[in-house]
C-alpha positions as CSV (number, residue, x, y, z in Angstrom):
1,M,-16.2,17.6,16.4
2,T,-14.3,17.9,13.1
3,T,-14.8,15.3,10.3
4,P,-11.7,13.1,9.9
5,K,-10.1,13.1,6.5
6,V,-10.1,9.3,6.3
7,S,-12.0,6.4,7.9
8,V,-10.0,3.2,8.0
9,I,-12.3,0.2,8.4
10,I,-10.7,-3.0,9.9
11,P,-12.7,-6.1,10.3
12,V,-11.1,-8.6,12.8
13,Y,-11.7,-12.3,13.1
14,N,-9.1,-14.5,15.0
15,T,-6.0,-12.6,13.8
16,D,-4.4,-11.9,17.2
17,K,-1.0,-12.9,16.0
18,Y,-1.0,-10.2,13.4
19,L,-2.9,-7.3,15.0
20,P,-0.1,-5.4,16.6
21,A,1.9,-5.0,13.3
22,S,-1.2,-4.4,11.2
23,F,-2.6,-1.7,13.6
24,S,0.8,-0.1,13.9
25,S,1.0,0.3,10.1
26,I,-2.2,2.3,10.3
27,Q,-1.5,4.2,13.5
28,N,1.9,5.3,12.2
29,Q,0.5,6.8,8.9
30,T,1.9,10.1,8.1
31,L,-1.6,11.4,7.6
32,R,-2.7,11.8,11.2
33,D,-6.2,13.1,10.8
34,I,-7.9,9.7,10.5
35,E,-10.4,7.5,12.4
36,I,-9.7,3.8,12.8
37,I,-12.9,1.8,13.0
38,V,-12.2,-1.7,14.3
39,V,-15.0,-4.3,14.1
40,N,-14.4,-7.5,16.1
41,D,-16.4,-10.1,14.3
42,G,-16.9,-12.6,17.2
43,S,-13.2,-13.5,17.5
44,T,-12.5,-16.5,19.8
45,D,-8.8,-16.0,20.2
46,G,-7.1,-13.1,21.9
47,S,-8.0,-10.5,19.3
48,A,-10.6,-8.7,21.6
49,E,-8.0,-8.2,24.3
50,I,-5.4,-6.9,21.9
51,I,-7.9,-4.5,20.3
52,D,-8.9,-3.1,23.7
53,S,-5.3,-2.7,24.8
54,I,-4.3,-0.9,21.6
55,A,-7.4,1.3,21.6
56,K,-6.5,2.6,25.1
57,T,-3.3,4.1,23.6
58,D,-5.0,5.9,20.6
59,S,-8.1,8.1,20.8
60,R,-8.6,7.7,17.0
61,I,-9.6,4.1,17.4
62,R,-13.3,3.3,17.6
63,C,-14.2,-0.3,18.5
64,F,-17.3,-2.3,17.7
65,S,-18.1,-5.9,18.5
66,Q,-20.6,-8.2,17.0
67,P,-21.4,-12.0,16.9
68,N,-19.5,-13.7,14.1
69,S,-21.3,-12.7,10.9
70,G,-18.6,-12.7,8.3
71,Q,-16.3,-10.1,6.8
72,S,-19.1,-8.5,4.7
73,V,-21.3,-7.7,7.7
74,A,-18.2,-6.5,9.7
75,R,-17.2,-4.1,6.9
76,N,-20.8,-2.9,6.6
77,T,-20.8,-2.2,10.4
78,G,-17.7,-0.1,9.7
79,L,-19.4,1.7,6.8
80,D,-22.5,2.5,8.9
81,N,-20.3,4.2,11.5
82,A,-17.7,5.9,9.3
83,T,-17.6,9.7,9.3
84,G,-14.5,10.4,7.2
85,D,-14.4,12.2,3.9
86,Y,-12.7,9.1,2.3
87,L,-12.7,5.4,3.2
88,Y,-10.1,2.7,3.2
89,F,-10.6,-1.0,3.9
90,M,-7.8,-2.6,5.8
91,D,-7.4,-6.3,6.5
92,S,-6.3,-7.2,10.0
93,D,-3.4,-9.4,9.0
94,D,-1.8,-7.2,6.4
95,L,0.4,-4.1,6.3
96,L,0.2,-0.6,4.7
97,E,3.1,1.7,3.8
98,E,3.2,4.6,6.2
99,D,2.7,7.3,3.5
100,A,-0.1,5.5,1.7
101,L,-3.1,7.3,3.1
102,E,-1.5,10.7,2.8
103,M,-0.5,10.1,-0.8
104,C,-3.9,8.9,-1.7
105,Y,-5.7,11.7,0.1
106,Q,-3.6,14.4,-1.5
107,K,-4.1,13.0,-4.9
108,C,-7.8,12.8,-4.4
109,I,-8.0,16.4,-3.2
110,S,-5.7,17.8,-5.9
111,Q,-7.5,16.0,-8.7
112,D,-11.0,15.9,-7.3
113,L,-11.1,12.1,-7.5
114,D,-13.8,9.7,-6.3
115,I,-11.3,6.8,-6.2
116,V,-7.6,6.3,-6.3
117,T,-6.2,2.8,-6.7
118,F,-2.6,1.5,-6.2
119,D,-0.7,-1.8,-6.2
120,S,0.3,-4.5,-3.7
121,V,3.1,-7.0,-3.0
122,I,2.6,-10.5,-1.6
123,F,4.6,-11.9,1.3
124,S,4.3,-15.2,3.2
125,E,4.3,-16.0,6.9
126,D,8.1,-15.9,7.1
127,N,8.1,-12.4,5.5
128,K,9.6,-13.7,2.3
129,S,8.2,-12.9,-1.2
130,D,6.3,-15.8,-2.4
131,G,5.4,-17.1,-5.9
132,W,1.8,-17.8,-5.1
133,G,0.6,-16.7,-8.5
134,Y,-1.3,-13.7,-7.2
135,N,-0.3,-10.5,-9.1
136,Y,-1.3,-7.0,-8.1
137,F,1.3,-5.1,-10.2
138,R,-0.2,-2.7,-12.7
139,A,2.6,-0.2,-13.1
140,G,3.4,0.6,-16.7
141,K,0.2,-1.1,-17.8
142,I,-2.2,1.8,-17.1
143,E,-1.7,5.5,-17.4
144,E,-1.4,7.9,-14.5
145,K,-4.4,10.0,-15.8
146,V,-7.9,10.6,-14.6
147,Y,-10.3,8.0,-15.9
148,D,-14.1,7.8,-15.5
149,G,-15.2,4.7,-13.8
150,V,-16.4,2.8,-16.8
151,E,-13.3,3.6,-18.8
152,M,-11.0,2.5,-16.0
153,T,-12.9,-0.8,-15.6
154,E,-12.8,-1.5,-19.3
155,T,-9.1,-0.7,-19.4
156,L,-8.3,-3.0,-16.5
157,L,-10.3,-5.8,-18.0
158,D,-8.7,-5.3,-21.4
159,K,-5.3,-5.8,-19.9
160,N,-6.4,-8.6,-17.6
161,I,-5.4,-6.7,-14.5
162,F,-8.8,-5.9,-13.0
163,R,-8.5,-6.7,-9.2
164,A,-11.5,-6.7,-7.0
165,A,-9.6,-6.3,-3.7
166,P,-11.1,-3.4,-1.6
167,W,-7.7,-2.9,0.0
168,L,-6.5,-1.5,-3.4
169,I,-9.2,1.2,-3.3
170,F,-9.2,4.6,-1.5
171,A,-12.7,6.0,-2.1
172,R,-14.9,9.0,-1.4
173,R,-17.4,8.1,1.3
174,E,-20.1,10.3,-0.3
175,L,-20.0,8.2,-3.4
176,I,-20.6,5.0,-1.5
177,E,-23.4,6.5,0.4
178,K,-24.9,8.1,-2.7
179,I,-25.3,4.7,-4.5
180,Q,-26.1,3.0,-1.1
181,L,-23.4,0.4,-1.6
182,R,-22.7,-2.3,0.9
183,F,-21.0,-5.7,0.9
184,F,-23.3,-8.6,0.1
185,P,-23.7,-10.5,3.4
186,G,-23.3,-14.3,4.0
187,I,-20.9,-15.1,1.2
188,I,-17.2,-15.1,0.4
189,H,-15.9,-13.4,-2.7
190,E,-18.2,-10.5,-2.0
191,D,-15.4,-8.2,-3.2
192,E,-16.1,-9.4,-6.8
193,L,-19.5,-7.7,-6.5
194,F,-18.7,-4.6,-4.4
195,T,-15.7,-3.4,-6.4
196,P,-17.0,-3.3,-9.9
197,I,-20.2,-1.6,-8.7
198,L,-18.1,1.1,-7.0
199,Y,-15.8,1.5,-10.0
200,V,-18.5,2.0,-12.6
201,A,-20.3,4.5,-10.4
202,A,-17.2,6.7,-10.1
203,K,-16.8,9.8,-12.3
204,R,-13.1,10.3,-11.6
205,I,-10.5,7.6,-10.8
206,G,-6.8,8.0,-10.4
207,Y,-3.9,5.6,-10.1
208,I,-0.6,5.7,-8.1
209,P,2.0,3.2,-9.3
210,R,3.2,2.3,-5.8
211,N,3.0,-1.0,-3.8
212,F,1.3,0.6,-0.8
213,F,-0.3,-2.6,0.4
214,H,1.5,-5.7,1.7
215,R,-0.7,-8.8,1.4
216,R,0.1,-11.6,3.8
217,I,-0.4,-15.2,2.6
218,R,-1.1,-17.5,5.5
219,A,-2.5,-20.9,6.2
220,N,-6.2,-21.2,6.7
221,S,-7.1,-17.9,5.2
222,T,-9.8,-17.4,2.5
223,M,-7.1,-17.1,-0.1
224,T,-5.3,-20.4,0.8
225,N,-8.2,-22.7,1.9
226,N,-9.1,-25.5,-0.5
227,F,-11.8,-24.6,-3.1
228,S,-15.1,-25.8,-1.7
229,Q,-18.9,-25.5,-1.9
230,R,-18.5,-22.3,0.1
231,N,-16.5,-20.8,-2.8
232,I,-19.1,-22.0,-5.3
233,K,-21.9,-20.5,-3.4
234,G,-20.1,-17.1,-3.2
235,Y,-19.2,-17.0,-6.8
236,F,-22.6,-18.1,-8.0
237,C,-24.3,-15.5,-5.8
238,V,-22.0,-12.8,-7.3
239,I,-22.9,-14.0,-10.9
240,E,-26.6,-13.8,-10.1
241,Q,-26.3,-10.3,-8.6
242,L,-24.1,-9.0,-11.5
243,T,-26.7,-10.3,-13.9
244,L,-29.5,-8.7,-12.0
245,I,-27.9,-5.3,-11.4
246,F,-26.6,-4.7,-14.9
247,A,-29.5,-6.3,-16.9
248,D,-31.2,-3.0,-17.6
249,R,-28.1,-0.8,-18.0
250,D,-26.5,0.5,-21.2
251,K,-24.4,-1.7,-23.5
252,R,-21.0,-0.8,-22.1
253,L,-22.1,-1.8,-18.6
254,R,-23.7,-5.0,-19.8
255,D,-20.5,-5.8,-21.6
256,I,-18.5,-5.2,-18.4
257,S,-20.9,-7.5,-16.5
258,E,-20.5,-10.2,-19.1
259,R,-16.7,-10.0,-18.9
260,L,-16.7,-10.1,-15.1
261,I,-19.0,-13.1,-15.2
262,S,-16.7,-14.8,-17.8
263,D,-13.7,-14.3,-15.5
264,I,-15.6,-15.8,-12.5
265,V,-16.9,-18.7,-14.5
266,N,-13.4,-19.6,-15.7
267,A,-12.0,-19.3,-12.2
268,V,-14.7,-21.7,-10.9
269,A,-14.0,-24.2,-13.8
270,Y,-10.3,-24.2,-13.1
271,N,-10.4,-24.3,-9.3
272,A,-13.1,-26.9,-9.2
273,C,-10.5,-29.5,-10.3
274,V,-10.1,-30.4,-6.6
275,M,-13.8,-31.4,-6.3
276,S,-15.5,-34.7,-6.9
277,L,-16.9,-35.7,-10.2
278,K,-20.4,-35.3,-9.0
279,E,-19.7,-31.8,-7.8
280,R,-18.0,-30.9,-11.0
281,L,-20.9,-32.2,-13.1
282,K,-23.3,-30.1,-11.0
283,I,-21.2,-27.0,-11.9
284,L,-21.2,-27.8,-15.6
285,K,-25.0,-28.4,-15.4
286,Y,-25.4,-24.9,-13.8
287,F,-23.2,-23.3,-16.5
288,C,-25.4,-24.9,-19.2
289,W,-28.6,-24.0,-17.5
290,K,-27.6,-20.4,-17.1
291,G,-26.0,-20.1,-20.6
292,F,-22.6,-19.5,-19.0
293,V,-20.8,-22.4,-20.7
294,K,-20.1,-20.2,-23.7
295,H,-17.7,-18.3,-21.4
296,V,-15.6,-21.3,-20.4
297,T,-12.4,-21.5,-22.3
298,P,-11.6,-24.9,-23.9
299,K,-8.7,-25.3,-21.6
300,N,-10.7,-24.7,-18.4
301,L,-13.5,-26.9,-19.7
302,I,-11.0,-29.8,-20.1
303,I,-9.7,-29.1,-16.6
304,L,-13.3,-29.1,-15.2
305,L,-14.0,-32.5,-16.9
306,F,-10.6,-34.1,-16.6
307,P,-8.8,-32.5,-13.6
308,F,-5.8,-34.8,-13.9
309,T,-4.7,-32.6,-16.7
310,V,-3.7,-29.9,-14.2
311,K,-1.2,-32.3,-12.5
312,I,0.2,-33.2,-15.9
313,K,0.7,-29.6,-16.7
314,S,2.3,-28.9,-13.3
315,R,4.7,-31.8,-13.8
316,L,5.7,-30.6,-17.3
317,F,6.2,-27.1,-16.0
318,R,8.4,-28.2,-13.1
319,R,10.4,-30.5,-15.5
320,G,10.8,-27.6,-17.9
321,R,12.2,-25.3,-15.1
322,R,14.8,-27.9,-14.2
323,T,16.2,-28.2,-17.7
């Protein structure tokens, strides 16, 4: 049995409505020599039946089922069973341009890359472009050269365009196995930990200025659910792990860790505006206890303490757009 060029890992949880289109975008890739590893993470809708039906039509699909354990564990199941030279993480409600895997694979082979990254566009349920504020465009902001992993991470952070999304990464499987990297189980926002660890471990990273990935925004997804204690738990866990992992590394890596933590702390401070006063004060206490309050910008500190300022800003912005 020959080794496939690419293993595509797709965790599935209750996305039956989107599976046919998502699977089709992978099955119809111009790069044919791939394996498609589908992990059904305890879906309770019709996802299992759709997976079984599609798998019967394509011998490249390998199916695994597990009790609902979260996206991290599902991706790890895929990693544990992948055999391809390169890996790609696909989400089961999104779409991938048909030449994406071939373009990424050829670039990696021709330039001996550990990772190649690319860009994404956002679309909403009705397939219309939406102004949700998520930005995955980096074309013109970084060079199409070969970076080492630390340099690429620093460059992206410098330009405020570091994106932790695994679906923007096409990576050499040997590298992931060498550093024994897996997704942290039991939390959301696990990508904020997995991606920087992978980046800084890479020796050679390339970039393709193409919007290969089409990110669907839908109701009740991780991206659109209201900020809650589950988000807080995930973010704080990532902060703790980043601190632990990079504590004894060289100064450049410690600086990267500090900058990543700063971004997360400010994201928490801003998004916590929907939470109660008691919850927000707990967050502030945690920041003070851990010494992270120094990272919070004055604007986000004001928002954390006085969340009504967000509504004032929003109203002023809407009024400005009408004039």
